DOVOKE-391742 format. One record per residue (C-alpha): residue in one letter; x, y negated, z. Coordinates in pm, 1 decimal. Example, Ala and Ser with C-alpha at 12.3 -4.5 7.8 and 13.67 -1.06 7.14 Angstrom:
2
  r        c1        c2        c3
  A    1230.0     450.0     780.0
  S    1367.0     106.0     714.0
END
This chain:
251
  r        c1        c2        c3
  D   27114.1  -18080.4   18390.9
  C   26856.5  -17810.5   18379.2
  L   26683.5  -17622.6   18647.2
  P   26860.3  -17315.1   18776.9
  G   26758.1  -17002.7   18589.7
  L   26651.6  -17179.9   18266.6
  D   26994.7  -17204.7   18107.2
  F   26956.5  -16868.0   17935.0
  L   26635.6  -16988.1   17765.0
  L   26813.7  -17292.9   17626.7
  L   27101.9  -17084.1   17502.9
  D   26873.7  -16832.3   17327.4
  E   26636.5  -17088.1   17180.5
  P   26825.1  -17162.7   16853.4
  D   26827.3  -16794.0   16756.8
  E   26447.7  -16749.9   16757.8
  P   26352.4  -16967.1   16459.7
  E   26628.3  -16811.8   16251.9
  K   26496.6  -16459.6   16314.2
  S   26129.1  -16534.6   16262.7
  S   26178.7  -16752.3   15954.8
  D   26378.4  -16500.8   15749.8
  P   26143.8  -16413.1   15455.6
  E   26337.5  -16100.9   15361.4
  L   26302.2  -15953.1   15708.9
  A   25930.6  -16037.8   15713.9
  F   25878.3  -15877.9   15372.3
  E   26067.1  -15563.6   15472.3
  A   25864.6  -15531.0   15791.6
  C   25539.3  -15577.0   15601.9
  S   25642.8  -15322.9   15337.1
  Y   25736.0  -15074.0   15606.7
  F   25395.7  -15087.2   15772.6
  V   25206.4  -15085.3   15441.2
  D   25403.8  -14784.0   15321.4
  D   25336.7  -14612.2   15652.7
  I   24961.6  -14672.3   15620.4
  E   24960.0  -14553.4   15258.3
  F   25153.0  -14241.0   15356.1
  R   24905.1  -14163.4   15630.8
  N   24609.3  -14220.9   15395.9
  D   24765.4  -14003.8   15125.9
  S   24832.2  -13728.5   15378.4
  R   24474.1  -13744.8   15502.1
  E   24335.0  -13727.8   15148.2
  L   24560.8  -13434.6   15064.7
  A   24439.5  -13249.2   15374.3
  R   24077.3  -13313.6   15276.8
  H   24143.4  -13198.8   14921.6
  N   24305.6  -12875.7   15038.5
  A   24022.3  -12809.9   15282.5
  H   23768.9  -12865.3   15006.2
  L   23948.1  -12622.6   14773.6
  A   23950.4  -12359.1   15046.5
  L   23579.0  -12414.9   15107.6
  R   23503.5  -12397.6   14736.3
  E   23684.2  -12065.1   14707.7
  A   23497.3  -11928.4   15010.2
  C   23161.8  -12042.0   14868.6
  A   23234.1  -11898.6   14524.4
  S   23330.9  -11561.4   14673.7
  G   23030.7  -11557.5   14907.6
  D   23245.1  -11540.0   15221.4
  I   23005.1  -11689.8   15476.7
  A   23237.2  -11614.1   15770.8
  Q   23519.0  -11811.2   15610.2
  V   23281.2  -12094.0   15518.6
  R   23170.1  -12128.6   15880.7
  T   23527.9  -12112.3   16008.2
  L   23649.6  -12382.4   15770.1
  I   23354.8  -12609.6   15846.3
  S   23415.0  -12567.8   16219.1
  Q   23781.7  -12660.2   16176.5
  L   23690.1  -12979.1   15990.4
  G   23498.7  -13122.1   16284.2
  S   23374.7  -13475.0   16211.0
  E   23527.6  -13459.9   15862.1
  A   23294.4  -13178.3   15753.7
  G   23026.7  -13399.6   15600.7
  L   23279.3  -13586.5   15388.9
  V   23459.1  -13274.4   15267.2
  V   23152.7  -13063.8   15180.2
  N   23016.1  -13343.0   14959.8
  M   23334.2  -13390.6   14758.7
  A   23312.0  -13321.4   14385.2
  P   23662.3  -13374.7   14242.9
  N   23714.3  -13420.4   13869.8
  G   23343.9  -13412.1   13788.4
  S   23285.3  -13066.9   13935.8
  N   22958.3  -12954.1   14090.7
  T   22916.6  -12989.7   14465.5
  L   22959.3  -12695.6   14699.9
  L   22585.8  -12703.2   14771.6
  Y   22510.9  -12676.5   14399.8
  T   22747.2  -12380.0   14368.5
  A   22589.9  -12199.2   14664.1
  C   22240.2  -12263.4   14524.7
  E   22343.3  -12131.1   14184.9
  L   22468.5  -11810.8   14348.5
  G   22154.6  -11780.1   14559.4
  R   22346.8  -11759.5   14886.7
  K   22089.4  -11889.6   15134.5
  D   22323.1  -11834.0   15429.6
  I   22594.3  -12049.3   15273.1
  V   22338.8  -12309.5   15164.9
  K   22216.5  -12334.6   15523.6
  A   22571.4  -12362.8   15658.6
  L   22645.7  -12646.1   15416.6
  L   22321.4  -12824.7   15502.0
  D   22405.0  -12796.2   15871.9
  A   22738.2  -12963.1   15786.7
  D   22550.1  -13259.5   15633.2
  A   22571.4  -13156.8   15268.4
  D   22344.4  -13384.4   15067.8
  G   22138.5  -13311.3   14758.4
  R   22328.4  -13533.3   14517.1
  I   22293.3  -13464.2   14146.6
  H   22570.1  -13427.7   13890.7
  P   22651.4  -13774.8   13753.2
  V   22658.5  -13654.6   13391.6
  T   22410.1  -13367.0   13355.5
  R   22186.2  -13493.1   13639.9
  Y   22133.3  -13130.1   13743.8
  S   22041.2  -13103.2   14111.7
  P   22084.5  -12814.4   14358.1
  L   21706.1  -12760.5   14343.2
  Y   21708.4  -12751.1   13963.5
  I   21972.0  -12478.4   13946.8
  A   21803.5  -12276.4   14223.6
  C   21477.1  -12283.2   14026.1
  F   21656.5  -12199.5   13702.5
  K   21828.4  -11898.5   13859.9
  G   21513.2  -11777.5   14033.2
  H   21627.1  -11813.9   14394.5
  K   21292.8  -11885.6   14560.7
  D   21417.6  -11871.8   14920.9
  V   21688.5  -12124.9   14840.1
  A   21442.8  -12347.2   14651.6
  E   21207.2  -12346.6   14949.4
  L   21489.8  -12436.8   15187.0
  L   21588.6  -12728.9   14963.6
  L   21230.7  -12852.8   14932.1
  K   21206.9  -12871.0   15310.3
  R   21529.3  -13073.1   15335.0
  F   21522.0  -13274.5   15009.3
  P   21164.0  -13271.9   14873.3
  Q   21244.5  -13573.4   14655.4
  L   21458.6  -13352.1   14430.4
  V   21138.9  -13216.8   14272.6
  Q   21100.6  -13555.7   14101.2
  L   21448.6  -13580.9   13951.9
  C   21489.5  -13492.2   13586.7
  T   21799.9  -13392.5   13394.3
  V   21938.7  -13572.4   13089.0
  E   21706.2  -13349.7   12884.2
  R   21418.0  -13482.0   13099.3
  W   21361.1  -13141.4   13256.5
  L   21219.6  -13119.7   13607.2
  P   21272.2  -12823.0   13841.6
  I   20936.1  -12687.9   13720.0
  H   21078.5  -12674.7   13366.0
  A   21377.2  -12482.5   13501.5
  A   21142.7  -12226.7   13656.7
  C   20958.4  -12195.7   13327.2
  F   21266.2  -12125.2   13116.3
  N   21340.2  -11795.5   13291.2
  D   20982.5  -11685.0   13370.3
  H   21002.4  -11755.4   13744.1
  V   20628.6  -11766.3   13815.4
  Q   20663.7  -11754.4   14194.4
  I   20893.6  -12055.3   14194.9
  M   20654.2  -12247.4   13971.7
  D   20375.5  -12163.0   14214.3
  L   20593.1  -12287.3   14503.3
  L   20667.9  -12617.4   14328.4
  L   20302.3  -12679.0   14246.7
  K   20161.8  -12594.5   14589.8
  F   20434.6  -12712.7   14827.7
  N   20315.0  -12955.0   15096.2
  Y   20508.2  -13266.3   14992.1
  P   20533.8  -13573.3   15218.7
  Q   20270.7  -13837.7   15149.6
  H   20527.1  -14102.1   15052.8
  L   20643.3  -13887.9   14758.9
  L   20300.0  -13864.7   14599.1
  S   20234.4  -14069.8   14286.4
  T   19898.8  -14143.2   14127.3
  Y   19831.4  -14005.8   13778.9
  R   19531.2  -14055.8   13554.8
  D   19354.3  -13816.7   13317.7
  G   19062.1  -13985.2   13146.4
  D   18822.8  -14106.7   13415.3
  W   19001.5  -13910.9   13688.3
  E   19287.3  -14007.1   13917.1
  Y   19488.8  -13759.9   14122.6
  Q   19807.2  -13754.2   14328.2
  L   20105.7  -13524.2   14284.9
  A   20470.9  -13534.1   14384.1
  F   20574.4  -13505.7   14018.1
  D   20418.2  -13534.8   13674.3
  V   20310.6  -13183.6   13576.4
  N   20253.9  -13309.8   13220.5
  M   20593.1  -13477.4   13185.1
  K   20744.1  -13437.1   12837.6
  D   21109.2  -13362.7   12775.5
  V   21329.0  -13528.0   12510.9
  T   21171.6  -13307.6   12242.0
  G   20821.4  -13419.8   12340.2
  N   20714.8  -13088.6   12495.6
  N   20567.9  -13037.0   12842.3
  V   20587.9  -12737.5   13072.4
  L   20261.4  -12583.6   12946.1
  Y   20395.8  -12584.3   12591.7
  L   20719.0  -12422.9   12709.2
  A   20526.4  -12155.5   12901.2
  C   20332.8  -12076.8   12584.2
  L   20655.7  -12075.8   12385.7
  V   20814.4  -11809.2   12606.2
  G   20487.6  -11614.5   12602.8
  N   20441.5  -11590.3   12978.5
  Y   20069.6  -11531.4   13031.2
  K   20086.9  -11554.5   13413.2
  M   20263.1  -11888.2   13394.8
  V   20016.1  -12031.7   13144.4
  D   19727.7  -11905.5   13356.6
  L   19880.0  -12060.7   13670.1
  L   19912.2  -12400.2   13503.8
  L   19561.7  -12399.2   13356.6
  K   19402.5  -12294.1   13686.4
  F   19603.3  -12532.6   13902.3
  K   19358.9  -12756.8   14090.7
  V   19407.0  -13096.7   14249.3
  K   19177.4  -13325.6   14443.2
  A   19080.5  -13597.7   14197.6
  T   18878.0  -13917.5   14215.9
  R   18653.5  -14038.6   13935.5
  V   18770.6  -14391.3   13868.3
  K   18432.7  -14536.7   13768.8
  E   18210.7  -14373.2   14029.4
  Q   18473.4  -14361.6   14307.6
  S   18357.0  -14011.3   14398.5
  T   18588.7  -13734.4   14506.2
  S   18561.2  -13375.4   14388.1
  E   18765.8  -13074.6   14292.0
  C   18870.1  -13055.4   13930.5
  E   19123.2  -12860.2   13734.1
  G   19459.4  -13028.5   13702.6
  E   19445.3  -13013.5   13328.7
  A   19786.3  -12942.1   13191.2
  E   19806.3  -13104.2   12853.3
  G   19899.7  -12901.7   12552.8
END
């Protein structure tokens, strides 16, 4: 005999192992939930992709109002979407910098756009801003991502080379005289002198030419004069004395 009220447990007991031990039912249940998760993930990725395409179109057309609206609608997803670069394309920040749209650049930066470079060309947003002559954009980028001044392309061109190519003297002046953070400064040596700069002003590209040579090649007197007169605080290695000397750009 069993206690009153427990007979239904005894009657139902044999059915439980049969239900829980059926491998086909377990597999179907697992597949159902996996498919459901994959569907949700695919839907989320599709929504992000569509939002990115809409943002890209707004950036390319210079529609700042639409850019702000789309970013606002993305909420916490904004940072992820603005940094997408599908199929090897340039980032939205790069595109805005190329167009010289400071307002769009600022909106993207406020949405956590980063300064990532292209994985193949290694062109950065700062590089293209300098190449196109957008000084206000270049200055904004230097304040947010000063380290970009050190990154070279596959041709071993720095942003200062980009400024040189199209005779952008004011941008070259900005790059040389910008107040870079101390941790970005590297020590360089010229004979008995040591000096610190955020980037190597005498860096040679893949053809073996530096920025002074390129400035001479394009025949820009103001640019050549700027480079030759550029001064840095240098220390004589042997005497350990500090003085002002010309940052001699090598020919």
